[in-house]
N, C-alpha and C positions, 0 to 999 in steps of 0.2 A: 504494500500500500504506500503510495507516494506521500511524503510529508509536505505539509503546508509550509510555504516559505516563512521565515521568522519576520516579525515586525521590527523595523529598524527606525529608531528615532533620528530624524533628519539633523538635529543638532549634534548628536553623537557621530553621525556619518561625516558631517562637515568638519568636526574637530579631528577625526581620524585622517581625513584628507589633508587638512592643514599641517598635521604632524608628519606627513609622509614626504620625504625629501625628493622622491622622484615624481611628484605631482605638482603642477603649477595651478594655483588657485586664481580664478578671476571672478569678480563680483559685478553684478548688474544693479538694476533698480530694486529698491525695497529688499526683499529677502532672496532674490535670485542670485545664484552662484553656480560656478562650473569648475570641475577638476579636469585639467588637461594634461596630456603627456608632452613634456618639453621636447622640442625638435620635430614633432609630428605636425604636418600641415593641418590647419583647421578647415577641412573641406566639408563642413556641415551643411546640410540642406536647411534653408530657412523656410520652415513650413508656413510662415505667415506672409511670405512674399507674394504679391499679386501677379508677378511675372509668370506667364504661361510659356514654358519652354518645351512643351510636349506636342507631338504631331497631331494634326487633325484626325488622322486615321485612328489613333488611339482613343480620342474623345468620341468618335463615332461608335466604336466598339463598346466603349464604356457606357454610352447612352443606351445602346441596345441591351446590354447586360442588366443595367439597373431597371430599365423599363419592364424587363421580362421577369422581375422578381415576383414571386407568388404573393398573394394577399397576406398570408401569415408570416412571410419572410421579412426579417429585419436585421440590420447590422448594428453592432455595438455603437453607442453614442459617442464614445471617446475616439478621438482621431487615431491614436496609436492602436487601440484594440480593434478598431475597424480595419486598419491596414493589415494587421496580423491575420484577421479572418479572411480578408481578400487573398492574401498570400496562400493561406491554407486551402482555399478553393481552387487554386491552380489556374487562374484565369489567363488565357493566352495573351490578351492585350496588355497584361502587366509583366510579362516575361522580360527579364533583363533589367528591371528596375530594382533599386535598393529599397529597403524598408523605409528609409527616410524619404526617398522620392515618392513612394506610394502614400506616405502620410501627407505629403504636399499635394498629391493628386486628389486625395480625399478632401483636403481643405479647399482646393479650387472647385471641386465638384459641388461643394456646399455653398461657398461664398460667391463664386463667379459664374460657374457654368449652370447652376440650378439643376443639377442632375439628382442630387440627394437633398433631403430635408429632414428636420427633426419631427418626431411624433412621440410624445411621452418618453423622452430620453433616449430613443433609439433612432437610427437612420433608416429611412425608407425612400422609395422613389419620390422625387420632389412633387410630382403630380398629385400624390395623395397624402402629402405631409401637412402638418400644422404650420410649417414654415411658409408654405404657399398661401395658406389662409391669412397669415399675418401680413405677407407682402400685399395681398389683395386688399386687406383692411386698411393698410397704410396708404395705399393709393386713394381709397375712398374716404380716408381720415375718419374712421369709425373704430370703436373698440372691437377687438377680435373676439371677445367673449362677453356674455351677458354679465352685467354688474351684479355682484353679491348684494343681497337685500339688507345686509348689515346685522343679521341675527338679532334684531330687536334693539340694538344699541344705538345705531344711527343709520340714516339713509345716505349712502355714499353718493358723491357727485364726481363728475370727471374734472380733473384739474386742467385748466387751460394754460396758455403761455404766461399770463399774468400771475396766476396762482402758483405756477411752478417757479417763476422768478422770485416771488415773495418768499416762498419756502426756502429757496437756496440762499437768499439774502439773510434770512433768519438763522439758518444753520451755520452759514459762514460767519455771521456776527457773533454767535454764541461760541464758536470755536476760537475766534480771534480774542474774545473777552477773557478766555482762560489760557491764552498763550498757545493755542493749538491751530493756528492758521496753517492750512495745508492738510487738515485732517482728512483721512481717507475712509470712504464708506464703500464696502463691497456692493457692486450692482446687484448681486444675487439676493441681497437682503433689503434693497432699497424700496421696492414696492410695498412690502409688508410694513416697514417702519414708517413710510410716508403716509400710508393709510391710517395707521394708529395715531400718528402725531398730528396730522393736518386734516383728518376726517374727509379725505378725498381719495379717489382712485387715480393713480398715475397710469395712463394708457399711452404707450409710445405710438401705437398705430393711430389713435385718435388725433395725435399731433403730427402725423404724416411720416412716421418712421417705423421700420420693421424691427429694429433692435434698440434697446436702451442705450447701448454704447454709442450708437449713431445719434440718438436724440440729444445726448448731452455734449455732443460736439457741434451742435447747431450754433451759428454765429450769434444768435440771440442770447446765448448763455455763456459766451466766452469770457465775459467780465466776472462771472461768478463761479465758474468751475472748469475743470478739465477732466479728461478721461485718460487713464493709464492702464496698460496691461502688465500684469506681473504673474508670477507662478501660480497664484491662487485664483487668477481670472482678472476681469476688469474691475477697477475701482474708480470711484468718483473722488476727485481731489478738490476740496473746497477752497475758495479764495475768500477774501474779506467780504463782510456784509454788514447788516444792521442788527445789533443785538435785540 
C-alpha cells in the first residue's frame, strides 16, 4: 500500500533551502521565493505569459478534444493537476511538450482561447462552463447569479461604482489610520467580507467584468487600490482613503 506523502511546513522547507550551500535563494513579492541550482540556466516557462507560441494546428486539435469531452467528464481545476491529467491521457496534440509548457497551454486555453472554463472548481469545455455564463453576464452588466435574500437579516443591494469607491475609501482610510497603508485583502474573501461590512452585494459582472481581479484594475479605482498576484492568489492592495 502506497504511503501518503508527508506534510511539509513551507517555513521549514525555506529554512532548509537557505541553509543549503548548493542552492541559490531568490525572493519575489510578498511570500514568494524560489530555490535555484547555481550555474543552471533559468529556462522556466512563464505560465502567466499571454504570448501564444504554439501552432494553430495544435489549438485546432485541442479545441476538438475539449469539445468532445463527455457531459460527466471534467478536468482538475488546478492548472498543474490539469496538465498532469492531460499528460496521462496521452493526447497526441500534446506530444513533445514539457509539463511546464502544457501548464501554459492550459492557462491560455482558459484565459485567451476560451476552450476551457470553470464549473464548481473543475475545468470543462468553455461552452458549458460557468465561466461562459459570467462572460455573458459581464457583457450585459447583470449579476451572474440571483441575489441571496439575506436570510432575514437584511435585503442585499448591488453595489454600484459609487458605493464601491466609498467602500474602498473607507477601508483605505481605516488602514492608513492604524499605520497599515498598503494592507492586502485576498480577493477570495472579498465578496463575503464586503457583504457583511457594507450590506451590499459586490457583483463584478454587474459592473461589466468577468473577474474580480479585472474589476479592481479599472481606471476608476486606480487612486484607491491595486491588484497583485502572489503565491496565495490575487490580493487587493489598499491605498489611502477616508477614515
